[in-house]
N, C-alpha and C positions, 0 to 999 in steps of 0.2 A: 820148316816151320812157315807156315802159310802169312800174308800180310793181315787177316783178319786175326788170328792168333797172337800176333806182334803186338798189334793195335790192344789185344785183351790185356796182355802182361803189363804193355806202358802204362793203359789206365788204370790196372792195380797197382802198379809200384807207382803212380802218382797220388792215389788215395790212400796208400800205407803212408806215402811222403807226409801228406796234409794231415794225419792222423797222427804222426812223431812229434809234427811242429806245435800240433794242439796240446800234447800231452807235455812236451817239453815247456812250453811255455805255462802251464799251469802248476808245474814243477818249479819252474822260476818264480811264480808268484807265490808257493807257500814259501819259499827259500828266501824273498823277498820280507815277508811279514816276519818271518823268526828272526831275522837279522834286524827288521825295525823294532821288533818288541825286544832285542838284547840292547840296542842303542838305547831305547827309553830305559831301560833298567839301568844301564850305567850310567844317564844322565841324572837320574833318580824321578823321572817322569811317573807316569800312571801304572805302569808296572814294577812292582817292588821284587826283591830277590824271593820272599816267601810265594809268593805268585808261581816262581818258576822252580822251584827247590821242595821236594817232599817234606813232611814235618821232620823226620829226622834221615839223614844219609842211611843206606844201609851198611851193614857189618858183615863180619863173618857169620855170628851167630843165626842173624836173620836169614842169609843164606842157606847156611845148614839146615834150619827150619824149612823153609821153601823147598829145598831141591834135596835135603840128605846127606851128600857127599861131594866131596871136590869134584870129582870125574861127572858127575850128574849137573854139577852147577857149569861146568864147562861146555855140556852139551846143551844145557839149556840156552846159553851165552850163543854157541852157534846157531841154533835153531832161531834166535832173534836176529841173527845178522851181524852179531857181535865176534870179531876176530883178534886175536891176538898174535905177533910175531913168535912167541915162544911160550911155555906153558905159564900161565898166570899167577901171581900169588891171589891169595885171599884178598887182600885190599884192592887188588888192580881189578878181581872180579866185581867186588862190591862198588867202588867206583865207577866202572863202567856201567853196572846194573843202575845205578842211581842215575847218572847222565843220561842211558836211553829212555828210562821213565820219565823223564823229565823232557826229554825231546819229542818223545810219543805223546804226552798231555798238551805240549803245546801245538803239535801237528794235529791231532785229533780235535782239540777246541778250534781250530782255525777251519777243518774241515765241517765240524758244524755250523760254522758261521756261513761257511761259502762252498757248500755242499757241489761236488764236480762228477757226476757219472761216468765220465770217461776217465777217471783215478782209478774204477775198480781195477784190481789185479796188479797195479803201478806198486813195485817195492823202491825203495830208496837205500843207499849206503852213503853212510859218512865218514870221513877220514878224521881222526883225532891225534894231529901231530903237534 
């Protein structure tokens, strides 16, 4: 490999590194806002629990109406990035979908307030331990 090609590869590596840093900063900012809003919720400031939770938590019947079967519901969860260590119960599926929808709404609301085209195609995964 010639010196010119090595220089091109190093420049490309540097550009990729800078893009990764920008994406990480954007993700960090979204996470900070989420934490801030959750802290406000716990202290009773401007964001109340009603603003972060759906009108009613999901239940087995609602999931059956949406997806038809336990297997189809698990597949839908998997497509949304919801993973379980073992086969989930209906109650676990309902709780997971409820939390997912609340988190998704929070993030979408933030992205509407602070759009960043650099986040197109970025996905996130959170652990609920």
